[in-house]
C-alpha positions, 0 to 999 in steps of 0.5 A: 985043275979040270975038277976046279973048272967043272966045279966052277962051270956047274956052280955057274949054271946053277947060278945062272938057272936060279937068277933066270927062276928069279927073273922069272918070278920078278916079271910075275909078280910083277905083272900080277900086281899090274907093273906090267913094264916091268914084268916084260923087262923080265920076261923078254929076255927069257923068252928070247932064251926059249922061255916057255913060260916067259913066252906064253906071258908075252902072247897073253900082254900082247894079246890083251896090251898090257904094258905093250900096244896091243898086237895080235901077230906078236902075240901068235908069235910068241904063243907059237914058240912056247906052243912048240915046246908043248905049253899047254895054256899056249898052246890053247891060246895059239887055236884061240887065236887061229879060232878068232882069226886073230893076228893069223887068218882063220882056219879052224883045222889049225885051232883044232890042232892046237887045241887037241894038243892042249886038251891032250894035256889036260887043259880043260878049256881046250877040251871044252872048246875041242867038244864045241867043234866037234858038235859044230863041225869047225875043223872036224866032222861032226861028231857028237860022240867026241864032244862028249869025250872032250865035255865029260874030260872039262867037266870032270875037271869042274868045267861048268860050261862043259858040265851044260854043254853035255846035259844039252848033248846027252838029249841029243843022243842014243843010248849007244852013243852014250856008252860009246863016249863014257868008253872013250872017256873011262879009257882016258 
């Protein structure tokens, strides 16, 4: 009898996980065709249950006003939930919200924190933005070696903006600094 109950429990869990994926995929298909109301209906229950992907998309919807009234504080809430679970795109988006002071008080140190988390997971946009912050000294001390490193990593992912930034910063660095920066890239 216990085996039957255990088997039924496993089957129920697998079925519910499968239906959750179907809901996410249904939401994604709706979002991609511009049916934001359906996407929201599909993703909200998933997001409330802790699905980081659904939380990220709800953040995007609130940040852009797609299917909902634009609400930066609500976007920050959903990005924050997904970012705390390690969702790189949400971490990048949360960093942008802090950088621009949208839905939260502008805070460059918080922006750096979230950009770094996303950059360390390979998010090219976060890597590029982190490089900018190291060049400008926003939220971190100015450090051209680290800026070079982050831009080189983003360039390796075909980020053209990062490639252009590298060309400019190389002219401002000594050969020893460039070697140090390249060693950091190689270690990465």
